[in-house]
C-alpha positions as CSV (number, residue, x, y, z in Angstrom):
1,M,-26.6,-36.3,47.4
2,N,-28.5,-40.2,46.4
3,L,-26.2,-42.3,46.1
4,N,-27.7,-44.9,44.2
5,R,-28.8,-42.2,41.5
6,T,-24.8,-41.4,41.3
7,W,-24.1,-44.8,41.0
8,L,-26.7,-45.1,37.7
9,Y,-24.5,-42.0,36.1
10,S,-21.3,-44.0,36.5
11,Q,-23.2,-47.4,35.5
12,F,-23.6,-45.6,32.2
13,E,-20.1,-45.1,31.5
14,L,-19.1,-48.0,32.4
15,T,-21.5,-49.3,30.3
16,R,-20.7,-47.1,27.4
17,L,-17.4,-48.4,27.5
18,F,-17.8,-52.0,28.2
19,A,-21.6,-53.2,26.2
20,T,-21.1,-50.9,23.1
21,K,-19.6,-51.7,19.6
22,R,-17.2,-48.5,20.2
23,G,-16.6,-49.3,23.5
24,W,-14.9,-52.2,22.5
25,L,-13.3,-50.8,19.9
26,A,-11.8,-48.6,22.2
27,V,-10.6,-51.3,24.7
28,T,-8.8,-53.1,21.4
29,A,-7.0,-50.3,20.5
30,F,-5.9,-49.8,24.2
31,S,-5.0,-53.3,24.5
32,L,-2.6,-53.5,21.3
33,V,-1.1,-50.3,22.1
34,W,0.0,-51.5,25.5
35,F,0.5,-55.2,23.9
36,M,3.2,-53.2,21.7
37,V,4.6,-51.3,25.0
38,L,4.9,-54.9,26.9
39,R,6.6,-56.9,24.0
40,Y,9.1,-54.1,23.4
41,P,10.1,-51.6,25.5
42,I,9.5,-54.0,28.9
43,Y,10.2,-56.8,28.0
44,N,13.3,-56.3,25.7
45,A,14.6,-54.0,28.2
46,V,14.8,-56.4,30.9
47,P,17.8,-58.3,29.9
48,F,19.5,-54.8,29.4
49,I,19.0,-53.7,33.0
50,N,20.4,-57.4,34.4
51,S,23.1,-57.8,32.5
52,P,26.6,-56.8,33.9
53,E,27.3,-53.9,30.9
54,F,24.9,-52.1,31.0
55,E,24.3,-52.4,34.9
56,G,27.0,-49.3,35.7
57,F,25.6,-47.2,32.9
58,V,21.7,-47.8,34.0
59,S,22.6,-46.9,37.5
60,Q,24.5,-43.8,36.8
61,L,21.6,-42.7,34.7
62,A,18.9,-43.8,37.1
63,G,20.7,-41.6,39.6
64,T,20.8,-38.3,38.0
65,V,16.9,-38.3,37.1
66,G,15.6,-39.9,41.2
67,L,15.7,-43.2,39.8
68,Y,18.1,-45.4,41.3
69,S,16.0,-47.8,43.9
70,L,14.4,-48.8,40.8
71,V,17.2,-50.2,39.3
72,S,17.7,-52.4,42.3
73,W,14.4,-54.1,42.1
74,P,14.3,-57.8,41.3
75,E,11.0,-57.4,39.5
76,A,12.6,-55.0,36.7
77,E,9.3,-55.4,34.2
78,L,7.7,-53.5,37.1
79,A,10.1,-51.2,37.3
80,I,10.1,-50.3,33.6
81,F,6.4,-50.7,33.6
82,W,6.1,-47.8,36.1
83,V,7.9,-45.4,35.0
84,I,6.2,-45.8,31.3
85,A,2.6,-45.9,32.7
86,L,3.4,-43.2,35.2
87,F,4.0,-41.0,32.7
88,T,1.6,-42.1,29.8
89,F,-1.5,-42.7,32.2
90,P,-2.6,-39.1,32.7
91,M,-2.3,-37.9,29.3
92,F,-4.0,-41.1,28.3
93,S,-7.0,-40.1,30.6
94,V,-7.2,-36.9,29.3
95,F,-8.3,-38.4,25.8
96,V,-10.3,-41.5,27.1
97,T,-12.3,-39.4,29.5
98,A,-13.4,-36.2,27.0
99,D,-16.3,-37.2,26.8
100,Q,-18.2,-36.6,30.4
101,T,-20.8,-34.1,30.1
102,V,-20.6,-32.0,26.9
103,E,-22.5,-34.0,24.6
104,D,-25.4,-34.5,26.8
105,R,-25.4,-30.6,27.6
106,N,-25.6,-30.3,23.6
107,R,-28.7,-32.5,23.2
108,G,-30.4,-31.1,26.0
109,T,-30.4,-34.3,28.0
110,V,-28.8,-32.6,31.2
111,R,-32.1,-30.4,32.0
112,F,-33.7,-33.9,31.6
113,L,-31.5,-35.5,33.5
114,T,-31.7,-33.2,35.9
115,L,-35.5,-32.9,36.8
116,R,-35.0,-36.0,38.9
117,S,-31.6,-35.5,40.3
118,T,-28.7,-33.0,41.0
119,R,-26.4,-31.5,38.9
120,F,-23.6,-32.6,41.4
121,E,-25.0,-36.2,41.2
122,L,-24.7,-35.8,37.8
123,L,-21.0,-34.4,37.7
124,L,-19.8,-36.8,40.4
125,G,-21.7,-39.9,38.9
126,R,-20.1,-39.1,35.0
127,F,-16.5,-38.6,36.9
128,M,-16.7,-41.3,39.2
129,G,-17.5,-43.3,36.2
130,Q,-14.3,-42.4,34.3
131,V,-12.2,-43.5,37.7
132,F,-13.7,-46.8,37.7
133,I,-13.0,-47.4,33.6
134,L,-9.7,-45.7,33.9
135,A,-9.1,-48.3,37.3
136,V,-10.4,-51.2,35.3
137,L,-7.6,-50.5,32.5
138,I,-5.2,-49.7,34.8
139,G,-5.4,-53.3,36.6
140,L,-5.8,-55.1,33.1
141,V,-1.8,-54.0,32.3
142,C,-0.6,-54.1,35.8
143,I,-2.0,-57.9,36.2
144,A,-0.4,-58.6,32.2
145,T,3.3,-57.5,33.4
146,L,3.4,-59.2,36.8
147,I,2.1,-62.2,34.1
148,M,5.2,-61.4,32.2
149,M,7.1,-61.3,34.9
150,G,5.8,-64.6,36.4
151,I,6.8,-66.0,33.0
152,R,10.6,-64.8,33.5
153,D,10.9,-65.8,36.8
154,S,7.7,-67.3,39.2
155,G,9.6,-66.9,42.7
156,L,9.1,-63.1,42.2
157,V,5.3,-63.3,41.7
158,S,4.8,-63.0,45.7
159,S,6.9,-59.8,46.1
160,G,5.7,-58.3,42.3
161,L,2.0,-58.3,43.6
162,T,2.0,-56.1,46.6
163,K,3.9,-54.3,44.4
164,T,1.3,-53.8,41.6
165,L,-1.3,-53.2,44.1
166,A,0.7,-50.2,44.9
167,I,1.5,-49.0,41.2
168,W,-2.2,-49.8,40.4
169,A,-3.4,-47.6,43.5
170,K,-1.1,-44.7,42.6
171,L,-1.1,-44.7,38.9
172,L,-4.7,-44.3,39.5
173,I,-4.9,-41.6,42.2
174,T,-2.6,-39.7,39.9
175,C,-4.5,-39.7,37.1
176,L,-7.5,-38.2,39.4
177,P,-7.0,-34.3,38.9
178,F,-6.7,-34.9,35.2
179,I,-9.8,-36.7,34.9
180,A,-11.5,-33.8,37.1
181,L,-10.0,-31.4,35.0
182,M,-11.8,-32.7,31.9
183,S,-14.7,-32.5,34.2
184,L,-14.3,-29.2,34.6
185,L,-13.4,-28.3,31.6
186,N,-16.3,-30.0,29.8
187,L,-18.3,-27.2,31.6
188,L,-16.6,-24.5,29.3
189,T,-16.5,-26.1,26.5
190,N,-19.2,-27.0,23.4
191,S,-18.0,-30.7,22.6
192,A,-15.3,-33.3,23.7
193,R,-12.7,-31.8,21.0
194,M,-12.5,-28.7,22.5
195,S,-12.0,-29.7,26.0
196,I,-8.9,-32.2,24.7
197,V,-7.4,-28.7,22.7
198,F,-8.2,-26.9,25.9
199,A,-6.1,-29.2,28.4
200,I,-3.4,-29.0,25.9
201,L,-2.7,-25.2,26.0
202,F,-3.7,-25.6,29.7
203,F,-0.4,-27.8,30.2
204,T,1.6,-26.6,27.8
205,I,1.0,-22.8,27.8
206,I,-0.3,-21.6,31.7
207,A,1.5,-24.7,33.0
208,S,4.6,-23.5,31.5
209,V,3.9,-19.6,32.7
210,I,3.3,-20.8,36.2
211,T,6.4,-23.1,36.5
212,Y,8.5,-19.9,35.0
213,V,6.4,-17.5,37.1
214,G,7.5,-20.2,40.1
215,D,11.0,-20.7,39.5
216,V,11.8,-16.8,38.8
217,Y,9.8,-15.7,42.0
218,P,9.6,-18.5,44.4
219,M,7.2,-16.1,46.5
220,F,4.7,-17.9,44.2
221,S,5.8,-21.3,43.7
222,F,3.2,-22.4,45.7
223,L,1.2,-21.7,42.3
224,N,3.0,-25.2,40.9
225,F,0.3,-26.9,43.1
226,A,-2.4,-25.8,40.6
227,I,-0.7,-27.8,37.4
228,P,-2.3,-32.2,37.9
229,G,1.1,-33.9,37.8
230,H,3.0,-31.7,39.5
231,H,3.9,-34.0,41.9
232,I,4.8,-37.0,39.4
233,G,8.6,-36.2,40.0
234,D,8.6,-36.7,44.0
235,I,7.6,-40.1,43.8
236,T,9.3,-41.1,40.4
237,G,12.0,-43.0,42.5
238,W,9.2,-44.9,44.6
239,Q,10.9,-42.7,47.4
240,S,9.5,-43.9,50.9
241,D,8.6,-40.2,52.0
242,A,6.8,-39.6,48.8
243,H,3.6,-40.4,50.8
244,F,2.6,-36.6,51.2
245,S,2.8,-36.1,47.9
246,L,-0.1,-38.3,46.6
247,L,-2.4,-36.3,48.8
248,V,-1.5,-33.6,46.8
249,P,-3.9,-35.1,43.5
250,I,-6.2,-35.7,45.3
251,F,-6.6,-32.3,47.4
252,Q,-6.3,-30.9,43.6
253,T,-9.6,-33.6,42.2
254,V,-11.6,-32.2,45.3
255,A,-10.9,-28.4,43.6
256,L,-11.4,-28.8,40.1
257,L,-14.5,-30.8,41.3
258,G,-15.7,-27.8,43.4
259,A,-14.8,-25.2,40.4
260,G,-17.3,-27.5,38.7
261,Q,-20.1,-27.7,40.7
262,F,-19.6,-24.3,41.4
263,I,-19.9,-23.8,37.0
264,L,-22.7,-26.3,36.9
265,R,-24.8,-25.1,39.7
266,E,-24.6,-20.9,38.1
267,R,-24.7,-21.8,34.4
268,D,-28.1,-22.2,32.1
269,L,-28.5,-25.9,30.4
C-alpha cells in the first residue's frame, strides 16, 4: 500500500467539501444547526442545571441513566454538549459520509483510479478523508462550546480544555464504525441515497433483532458488539473504567473495512 496515493484520495474528500460551493453550503448548514443547538439547549440549560431548584431533580434523573457524574462538572456546557453530541454525531456521520465510492463506481471512474492504485488504497483513502472531515467539524463545535463556557467563566477554560480534547477524541472514535459502515454499504448499493436507506434499515430492523436475540438468549449477547454504537451506553456517564469500551468501535471499524476490502476485491468494477 502506498501512503502517498492513499493521502491523495483523502485530500480529494477534503477538497470536495472545503473547496466547492456545494461543500461550503453543507458546512454553512451544519454551522447554523449547531448554532441553534449551542444558543438554546446548551446556553439556556446551564442556568437550570446550576440552580438549587433543579439540582436535586436533575441529579436524580441523571443518576437513573448513568449520568450522575456529569451533573457535578463545573463545565456544565461541556457536559450538556457531550450528551447531545454523543447521540447526534454518529447519525450525522451516516448522512455526511454516504457518498464515498458509489458515485465514482456509477460514473466508471473507479476503473480509471484503480489503474494507478490498489482498490484498498481507494477504499482506505476515501474513508480517511471522511474521518478528517468529521474531525474538523467536531473540533469546530468543541471550540465553540469551549468559547461559550469561557465567556461565562474564564476560570474554567484550563480544566475545560482537557475535557474538550477528550470529548473530541471520544466522539471521533465513536463515529469511526459508522463511517466504515457507509464505506461498506457504498459497495453494496448503487447510490448514496440507497446507502442511507440501508443504514436506516440496519439500525431499525437488524440491530433491533440482534438486541432482542441477545436479551432472550444471553449466549448470543456477543452479537451486540456487531452493532456500531453499542459502546455508547458504557461511556455516556464518563465512567473511569470505560476505556476498554473505546476499543469496541475500533475493532468494528477494522472489521467493516476488512469486509469492504473483500467485497471490493472480488467484485467487478
